[in-house]
VMD Tcl script that draws the C-alpha trace (Angstrom):
set ca {
  {-8.47 -105.49 -53.03}
  {-11.35 -109.15 -53.00}
  {-10.45 -112.27 -53.39}
  {-11.04 -112.32 -57.10}
  {-8.01 -109.86 -57.41}
  {-5.36 -111.72 -55.87}
  {-2.71 -113.14 -58.33}
  {-1.29 -116.62 -57.34}
  {0.78 -116.66 -60.74}
  {4.12 -116.24 -59.25}
  {5.73 -113.24 -60.18}
  {9.09 -112.02 -60.17}
  {9.88 -108.81 -58.40}
  {11.90 -107.05 -61.39}
  {13.69 -104.36 -58.54}
  {15.92 -107.30 -57.31}
  {16.77 -108.89 -60.60}
  {16.55 -106.10 -63.01}
  {20.29 -104.98 -62.36}
  {22.29 -108.47 -62.90}
  {20.23 -109.23 -65.99}
  {20.51 -106.58 -67.65}
  {24.20 -106.77 -67.18}
  {24.06 -110.23 -68.60}
  {22.53 -109.01 -71.64}
  {24.77 -106.24 -72.22}
  {27.79 -109.08 -72.30}
  {25.21 -110.48 -75.29}
  {26.68 -114.42 -73.97}
  {24.03 -116.49 -73.11}
  {25.97 -119.74 -73.48}
  {28.01 -120.36 -69.86}
  {31.28 -121.15 -71.82}
  {31.53 -117.96 -73.67}
  {33.19 -116.64 -70.91}
  {37.06 -117.72 -71.28}
  {38.48 -115.32 -69.18}
  {36.21 -114.32 -66.50}
  {33.55 -116.19 -64.96}
  {30.11 -116.41 -66.01}
  {27.06 -115.76 -64.78}
  {26.53 -119.43 -64.05}
  {29.83 -119.93 -62.34}
  {28.66 -117.05 -59.97}
  {25.56 -118.23 -58.94}
  {27.47 -122.00 -58.72}
  {29.67 -120.33 -56.39}
  {26.99 -118.57 -54.75}
  {25.71 -121.60 -53.60}
  {28.07 -123.12 -52.84}
  {28.60 -120.71 -50.16}
  {25.28 -120.68 -49.21}
  {24.89 -124.27 -48.81}
  {28.22 -124.95 -47.50}
  {29.24 -127.10 -50.14}
  {32.57 -127.58 -52.02}
  {30.97 -127.62 -55.11}
  {27.81 -126.38 -57.09}
  {26.62 -127.37 -61.29}
  {23.59 -125.20 -62.60}
  {21.82 -127.35 -65.28}
  {17.79 -126.80 -66.84}
  {16.17 -128.11 -64.35}
  {16.11 -130.14 -60.68}
  {14.39 -133.23 -62.12}
  {18.07 -133.12 -64.18}
  {20.06 -132.55 -61.59}
  {18.63 -135.12 -60.22}
  {19.08 -137.93 -63.37}
  {22.96 -136.42 -63.23}
  {23.69 -137.16 -59.95}
  {21.80 -140.58 -59.92}
  {24.05 -141.24 -63.32}
  {27.25 -140.17 -61.83}
  {26.59 -142.79 -58.80}
  {26.46 -145.65 -61.42}
  {22.73 -146.02 -61.06}
  {21.29 -147.98 -64.32}
  {18.80 -151.00 -65.09}
  {19.82 -152.96 -62.54}
  {19.88 -150.73 -60.18}
  {16.40 -150.27 -57.53}
  {16.31 -146.47 -55.77}
  {14.28 -146.12 -52.68}
  {12.10 -142.26 -52.61}
  {9.12 -141.60 -50.71}
  {5.65 -142.15 -51.79}
  {4.98 -138.93 -51.33}
  {6.51 -136.65 -53.70}
  {6.20 -134.66 -57.33}
  {6.16 -137.29 -60.41}
  {9.21 -135.84 -61.93}
  {11.47 -137.53 -58.65}
  {10.07 -141.18 -59.82}
  {10.57 -140.02 -63.78}
  {14.11 -139.35 -63.16}
  {14.69 -142.43 -61.72}
  {13.29 -143.95 -64.75}
  {15.15 -142.17 -66.84}
  {18.22 -143.98 -65.63}
  {16.43 -147.15 -66.35}
  {16.14 -148.05 -62.75}
  {13.73 -149.12 -60.44}
  {11.64 -146.65 -57.88}
  {10.94 -148.22 -54.41}
  {8.27 -146.54 -52.87}
  {8.80 -146.09 -48.94}
  {5.36 -144.90 -46.93}
  {5.22 -141.46 -45.17}
  {4.16 -140.59 -41.87}
  {1.74 -138.01 -40.72}
  {4.29 -135.53 -41.08}
  {4.46 -135.76 -44.62}
  {8.13 -137.46 -44.17}
  {9.53 -140.47 -44.89}
  {8.50 -143.20 -42.62}
  {11.91 -144.56 -41.27}
  {10.70 -147.83 -40.23}
  {9.37 -148.66 -43.17}
  {12.75 -147.36 -44.61}
  {14.67 -150.03 -42.66}
  {11.55 -152.71 -44.28}
  {11.88 -151.78 -47.83}
  {16.31 -151.63 -47.98}
  {15.71 -155.54 -46.70}
  {13.20 -156.25 -48.99}
  {14.22 -154.69 -51.99}
  {18.38 -154.91 -51.68}
  {18.05 -151.33 -52.94}
  {21.72 -149.35 -52.37}
  {20.54 -145.74 -53.27}
  {17.91 -143.42 -51.90}
  {16.55 -140.11 -53.26}
  {15.30 -138.38 -49.92}
  {12.74 -135.82 -51.04}
  {12.26 -133.26 -49.14}
  {8.43 -132.88 -50.45}
  {7.20 -129.09 -49.48}
  {10.47 -128.91 -47.59}
  {9.10 -131.18 -45.04}
  {12.38 -132.77 -43.20}
  {12.15 -135.99 -41.26}
  {14.77 -137.01 -38.59}
  {18.31 -136.19 -40.33}
  {20.41 -137.65 -38.20}
  {18.20 -141.00 -37.82}
  {17.83 -140.96 -41.55}
  {21.78 -140.65 -42.48}
  {22.56 -143.29 -39.35}
  {20.31 -145.86 -41.59}
  {21.93 -145.17 -45.02}
  {25.38 -145.77 -42.80}
  {24.84 -148.65 -41.40}
  {22.52 -150.49 -44.22}
  {25.67 -148.96 -46.87}
  {22.84 -146.93 -48.49}
  {23.95 -144.46 -50.90}
  {22.04 -140.65 -49.75}
  {20.41 -138.84 -52.30}
  {18.92 -135.56 -51.47}
  {16.02 -134.16 -53.24}
  {15.71 -130.62 -51.95}
  {14.02 -128.87 -54.83}
  {11.36 -127.71 -52.31}
  {14.14 -127.03 -49.50}
  {16.51 -124.50 -50.28}
  {17.15 -122.55 -46.74}
  {15.58 -125.67 -44.49}
  {18.21 -126.54 -41.98}
  {18.56 -129.59 -39.75}
  {19.97 -128.61 -36.45}
  {21.64 -125.58 -38.71}
  {22.91 -127.67 -41.25}
  {21.21 -127.03 -44.93}
  {18.87 -129.71 -46.00}
  {20.60 -131.31 -49.34}
  {24.10 -131.25 -47.87}
  {23.20 -134.76 -45.72}
  {23.82 -137.22 -48.61}
  {26.48 -137.29 -50.99}
  {24.49 -134.76 -53.73}
  {22.07 -132.36 -52.99}
  {19.37 -130.79 -55.51}
  {18.02 -127.65 -55.73}
  {15.20 -125.91 -57.61}
  {14.80 -122.58 -59.47}
  {11.49 -123.01 -61.48}
  {8.89 -120.31 -60.74}
  {7.03 -121.65 -57.57}
  {10.28 -122.24 -55.32}
  {12.20 -119.76 -53.16}
  {13.99 -118.96 -55.34}
  {12.47 -117.82 -59.23}
  {14.18 -118.39 -62.74}
  {11.48 -119.58 -64.08}
  {13.14 -122.97 -65.01}
  {16.48 -124.40 -63.77}
  {18.30 -126.59 -60.83}
  {21.43 -126.94 -58.99}
  {23.68 -130.01 -57.59}
  {25.40 -129.62 -55.04}
  {28.18 -132.51 -53.44}
  {31.53 -132.38 -51.84}
  {32.61 -135.32 -53.65}
  {34.60 -134.61 -56.60}
  {33.75 -137.94 -58.68}
  {30.40 -136.85 -58.45}
  {30.40 -133.39 -59.49}
  {33.27 -133.96 -62.54}
  {31.03 -136.67 -63.96}
  {27.88 -134.71 -63.31}
  {29.70 -131.65 -65.04}
  {30.89 -133.61 -68.55}
  {26.98 -135.36 -68.55}
  {25.65 -131.79 -68.20}
  {27.01 -130.92 -71.60}
  {30.77 -129.79 -71.06}
  {32.96 -131.06 -73.53}
  {35.97 -130.74 -74.75}
  {37.95 -128.62 -72.42}
  {35.03 -126.28 -71.28}
  {35.57 -128.44 -67.81}
  {38.18 -126.32 -66.87}
  {35.33 -123.08 -66.92}
  {34.43 -125.08 -64.12}
  {36.52 -125.21 -60.86}
  {39.79 -125.53 -60.43}
  {39.52 -128.21 -57.51}
  {40.45 -131.56 -58.16}
  {41.30 -131.29 -62.22}
  {43.42 -134.27 -61.85}
  {39.92 -136.27 -60.63}
  {38.08 -134.17 -63.84}
  {40.65 -135.25 -66.62}
  {40.00 -139.11 -65.73}
  {36.57 -138.45 -67.15}
  {37.46 -136.28 -69.92}
  {35.48 -138.26 -73.17}
  {34.06 -141.18 -71.03}
  {30.96 -139.77 -70.23}
  {27.97 -139.28 -72.70}
  {26.92 -135.86 -73.07}
  {23.07 -134.93 -72.07}
  {23.16 -131.37 -72.75}
  {21.29 -129.94 -69.82}
  {23.20 -126.81 -69.29}
  {21.98 -123.59 -67.52}
  {22.22 -120.37 -69.50}
  {23.16 -117.44 -68.37}
  {20.06 -115.56 -68.05}
  {18.98 -118.37 -66.29}
  {22.35 -117.85 -63.48}
  {21.73 -113.52 -63.75}
  {17.46 -114.61 -62.67}
  {19.09 -116.25 -59.76}
  {22.01 -114.54 -58.43}
  {20.42 -112.01 -56.44}
  {17.54 -113.66 -55.34}
  {20.05 -116.12 -53.81}
  {22.27 -113.26 -52.35}
  {18.83 -111.99 -50.72}
  {17.61 -115.39 -49.57}
  {17.41 -114.94 -46.27}
  {15.13 -111.67 -45.87}
  {12.74 -114.02 -48.58}
  {12.47 -116.47 -46.14}
  {11.66 -114.23 -43.50}
  {8.55 -112.75 -45.44}
  {7.45 -116.11 -46.64}
  {7.43 -117.76 -43.18}
  {5.65 -114.37 -41.95}
  {3.18 -115.07 -44.11}
  {2.74 -118.45 -43.87}
  {2.34 -117.93 -39.57}
  {-0.18 -114.93 -40.34}
  {-2.49 -117.85 -42.70}
  {-2.07 -120.52 -40.08}
  {-2.90 -118.31 -36.98}
  {-6.05 -117.23 -38.33}
  {-7.05 -120.53 -40.20}
  {-6.53 -122.36 -36.68}
  {-9.20 -120.11 -35.19}
  {-11.07 -123.47 -36.59}
  {-10.47 -126.62 -34.46}
  {-11.33 -128.46 -37.40}
  {-8.37 -127.23 -39.38}
  {-4.52 -128.61 -38.26}
  {-0.97 -127.77 -39.22}
  {2.45 -129.60 -39.30}
  {3.48 -129.30 -35.80}
  {6.70 -127.26 -35.84}
  {10.19 -129.47 -35.10}
  {12.49 -127.60 -33.46}
  {15.59 -128.78 -35.15}
  {14.01 -127.74 -38.11}
  {14.11 -124.25 -39.46}
  {11.30 -124.29 -42.12}
  {10.73 -122.55 -45.06}
  {7.23 -122.37 -46.11}
  {6.56 -121.18 -49.22}
  {3.34 -123.58 -49.69}
  {0.92 -124.43 -46.46}
  {-0.32 -127.96 -46.32}
  {-3.01 -128.55 -43.35}
  {-5.59 -131.41 -42.57}
  {-9.35 -130.66 -42.35}
  {-11.69 -132.46 -40.04}
  {-14.61 -132.76 -42.15}
  {-16.80 -135.70 -44.30}
  {-15.62 -136.87 -47.77}
  {-18.57 -135.07 -49.16}
  {-17.47 -131.87 -47.55}
  {-14.03 -132.08 -48.13}
  {-14.63 -132.28 -51.76}
  {-17.07 -129.34 -51.60}
  {-14.61 -127.08 -49.92}
  {-11.93 -128.06 -52.62}
  {-14.57 -126.57 -54.96}
  {-16.44 -123.71 -53.84}
  {-12.43 -122.57 -52.84}
  {-11.18 -122.69 -56.38}
  {-14.42 -120.91 -57.18}
  {-13.47 -118.12 -55.24}
  {-9.86 -117.78 -56.59}
  {-8.47 -120.10 -53.90}
  {-6.44 -122.57 -55.88}
  {-5.89 -125.20 -53.21}
  {-5.43 -128.95 -53.98}
  {-6.49 -131.84 -52.30}
  {-4.54 -134.97 -51.95}
  {-7.97 -137.09 -51.49}
  {-11.14 -137.86 -53.15}
  {-11.79 -139.75 -56.49}
  {-11.20 -138.68 -59.54}
  {-7.97 -136.74 -58.16}
  {-5.27 -136.39 -60.92}
  {-2.81 -134.52 -58.53}
  {0.71 -135.26 -59.82}
  {2.00 -135.62 -56.65}
  {-0.38 -139.10 -55.72}
  {1.97 -142.21 -56.22}
  {-1.12 -144.05 -57.45}
  {-1.46 -141.24 -60.91}
  {2.22 -142.29 -61.33}
  {1.02 -144.63 -64.40}
  {4.55 -145.51 -66.15}
  {5.80 -147.14 -62.74}
  {6.12 -150.84 -63.76}
  {5.89 -152.40 -60.48}
  {2.23 -151.04 -59.29}
  {2.33 -153.44 -56.38}
  {3.52 -150.91 -53.80}
  {3.20 -151.97 -50.40}
  {1.98 -148.62 -48.69}
  {-0.93 -148.91 -45.97}
  {-0.44 -144.99 -44.67}
  {0.48 -142.88 -47.42}
  {-2.92 -142.85 -48.56}
  {-4.30 -142.41 -45.52}
  {-2.66 -140.17 -44.34}
  {-3.26 -137.42 -47.50}
  {-6.82 -138.53 -47.33}
  {-7.84 -135.17 -44.97}
  {-5.03 -132.68 -46.25}
  {-5.09 -129.54 -48.24}
  {-2.35 -128.20 -49.92}
  {-2.03 -124.03 -50.67}
  {0.97 -122.79 -52.68}
  {1.60 -118.70 -51.16}
  {3.98 -117.59 -54.02}
  {6.64 -114.78 -52.64}
  {5.42 -111.81 -53.88}
  {2.21 -112.01 -51.26}
  {1.99 -109.37 -49.13}
  {0.41 -109.48 -45.36}
  {-2.33 -107.99 -47.06}
  {-3.12 -110.77 -49.64}
  {-2.90 -113.30 -46.86}
  {-5.32 -111.35 -44.31}
  {-7.62 -111.66 -47.62}
  {-7.28 -115.26 -48.56}
  {-8.08 -115.97 -44.82}
  {-11.08 -114.27 -44.44}
  {-12.00 -115.70 -47.80}
  {-11.15 -119.21 -46.67}
  {-12.73 -118.99 -43.71}
  {-15.99 -117.87 -45.04}
  {-16.46 -120.89 -47.38}
  {-15.32 -123.39 -44.58}
  {-18.13 -121.70 -42.02}
  {-20.35 -122.48 -45.26}
  {-19.39 -126.00 -46.35}
  {-19.18 -127.05 -42.01}
  {-22.67 -125.90 -41.53}
  {-24.39 -128.10 -44.56}
  {-25.20 -131.32 -42.86}
  {-23.52 -134.09 -41.64}
  {-20.05 -132.32 -42.52}
  {-17.99 -133.35 -39.60}
  {-15.93 -136.44 -40.56}
}
mol new
graphics top color blue
foreach p $ca { graphics top sphere $p radius 0.5 }
foreach p [lrange $ca 0 end-1] q [lrange $ca 1 end] { graphics top cylinder $p $q radius 0.2 }
display resetview
């Protein structure tokens, strides 16, 4: 096999999901509320998520973005609110804040791709924001003990965007369970591939039931979600707008066997990452983030800093793309990457004070590692990568 034959598109393992999907299809019921006397596939998925991450409640919806939106709305975020978010995240995160009518307040990041806690403290004081939407971008976690402490001391409501961080733990506790609500993604390039979908988890019954109603539960359908805290649920019936962002049973059927098999998937994914990392670290100019002992990482993508000059970095990206390694680069000019805050032109306030985010991403390359990759794929990718790297490095004035 050559590098040109590698498929970088997310691929579904039919041997894992086929039985579950066929079972769902045989019911002829795609709508979650068609199951009146038994659990729907969405109910089953929600129970599996609750058990895996250790939360009291889980709600399946159509996307992680919509799950974030519901969590923010359930917590009272509106046009008078300001929401703190890391400057390094995907464009959907500030978009969910905008969807609530609120103002995103961007926080600088560190060299470790995580929120700068000192800048967080400054922005809490200067912005008077009451909410922190903490993105664990690409599965990188900050010091969760410290961020929880800061939020508690400043009366900040913590919501976790753990779209990239299902299975990542801090001292054994799942990312997404430190705040009042956590959100996970089931989009194709995540650790669970259901095409699209999101899951909101919480231990707070008010947040859960508000989100249930707003997700598209009407009349008495709320009774098909949970028997817990139904007295609280009744308070919100007919009192909240309905946004119709429900999850369907086929999406859930795709995800159920994957959440049940997730630890095996994580082991496989981390093995691939460590194999790639081992090969690329043969070049002293390539740096990977240090592993932080309190964190159990889930590496379905690789971020690396490469110490070459600007022109060489852009050439490296171009030449890798040309040979079928679709690597992204956060530096350079005319970069339209949706993960760069400079490209979020929809933000009304463009005067963000972020002295370190652009600098800390300027040499960073980002490479997805789809979960269907095998060790032979990683070996071919690493060999081809290093061949291109050596060629670019050998050109004049390549060092930064």
